[in-house]
C-alpha positions, 0 to 999 in steps of 0.5 A: 365284803360280804355275801348277802347280795346287798347293796352298799352295806356297811361291813367292815373292814371293807367300810374304811373305804380310805384305807381298804379295798372293798372287793366283789365277787364275779362269775365265770361268766364275768357277770356279777355274782348273785350272792355279792355285797355290791355298790360303788360306795363301798365296792373298789374293784371285783374278782372272780369268786365262783367255782374257784378251786382251793385247798381242802381240810384232808389233804383235798382239793375243793371248789369255792364260792365267795368273796373271799376267794375274790380278795386274794386275787387282788391281793396276789396282783398288789404283789405282782405291782410290788415285784415290779416296782419294789418302792410303789406307796400305796396309793400307786397301787390303789391307782394301777388296780383301778385299771379294770375292766367295766362289767357292771354298774354297780362294780367300782372300777371294774372286774381286776385286769392284772394285764391292764394293771401292771401295764399301767406303771410308770417304767423307771428312766434308767436301766440300770438297777442302781447309779454310782458317784464319787466324791470328790468327781476327780482326784490327784495323787501325788507320786508314791502317795495314796488319796481316798474318795467316797463312792455313793451306790443309789438305788434306782427303780426301788431296786434292793439287793447287794452290789458287789464293787471291784476296782477297775481301770487304775493306771499302772503301777497304781492300787485300790482297795474298796472298804466294804467290797459289798453294799445292800441297798433298800430300794431308797437310800444309798450306800457309801463305800470308801476307795483308796488309791495308792500310787507306787510311782517316784522318781529319785534323782541325784543331790549331786554328782561326783567325780573321782579319781582314780590312783596309778597302779603302778609307779609311773603311771598317770592318774586319770580321771573318772567320768561323772557318777549319775544315777536315777531310780524309776518305781523306789518307795524311799529315799537311798543312799548309794555307794558305787565303785568307780573304774578308770575309762579304761574300765579297769578298777579302781580299789581306792575310789568309792563315790557316795550318791544321795538322792531325794524325792522330786 
């Protein structure tokens, strides 16, 4: 802004009022500094600019006066706005900073008030940093098969950061894998992850039932019919063919009798 005590001077870059904020200086008494340039045509806001403690050559500190000490207060305030709302744009930040305290007729919107500026920001409608949606929203998986869908992670309120994805609540005998397991949100664009569910449950039933005849072990013994062989397997992952040794009703082993039962996936 300058320290020439002039009204609406032609000074730059503060003169680019459509893109730059002109910052005037105020005293510790909350009044316009005697040295500051001023005028509503060039001043956007004012900030303290007298006796500001700052670093100084030879590893020391000193007090400084001038609008050059006022401008950093506004820059720091803008950083706080970005910290609170990462996706804030320039015009919204300017509107927030314009919530200032009027301390004189020629200091633009007034003296910087960070409480008012930060409090003027619109709060996100959700308390979450991000939202997750799935495509498709519902999915049917055939027993023993796999199915995949996409998960979209969208930042809320300009959230930026890393989100770690894990599986939970999968049905029994179902495994889940995610790729990638971490996504980085940039505050604007959604990130996509692929999720695959594999169901390990399968039911097998015999394609036929077998009847075996138990041959007599000794001459004169009556042959006996073995009950039908019936099998049901759970949680097997492939079709198999099984051979079983038949037994007579009295549990006597019949060495010569074997029955093969074939199973298919249903």
